[in-house]
C-alpha positions, 0 to 999 in steps of 0.5 A: 809500569812502574810506580813512582812514590815519594821517598819517605825521607827527602821526598824524591821520586823513588820505584820503592819507599825510599829512594837510593841514597836513603836506602842506603843510609838505612842500611847502614844504621842497621848494620852497625846496630847489629854489630853493636848488638854482637859486641854487647853479647861478646862482652858479657855471653850470660842472660843479665836476669837468669844466666842463661848462654843459650838464644841470647838477645842484645836489650835497651836498657831504655827502650826505643820506645821510650826514647832510647837510642841506639847508641844508649846503654844495652843489656843482655838477656835470653830470648825468653827474659826479654819477651818477658820484659815487653816494652817496659824499663829495665827492670821492670818485668812485663806480666809473667805467666806459669813457667 
C-alpha cells in the first residue's frame, strides 16, 4: 500500500517528502553547493587557521544559521578547525579542548 504525503514545498501528493519536481530542484542546489566547495578548496588548498592541507572543508564565513547564504563568502578550514569553530561567526572559535 502506497502512502501519499503532501510535498513540503507545494503540497502536491507525493510518495516522498517532496514531489519529483521539487526533489530534482533540491538536488541541483546540492550539486551546485558541492561544486562551489570544490572550487573554494582548489583556489586555496590549505586551512585558513592552521595551514593544514589534509581533510579540507569549505566553511561559510557567516553561518547559514546566522543568516549566511551558500552564495556568500566561504573560506577553507580543515575538519578539525571547522569543528572547533562550531556555529559561531568567523574568527570566533568555539571552545577549545586539550590538544
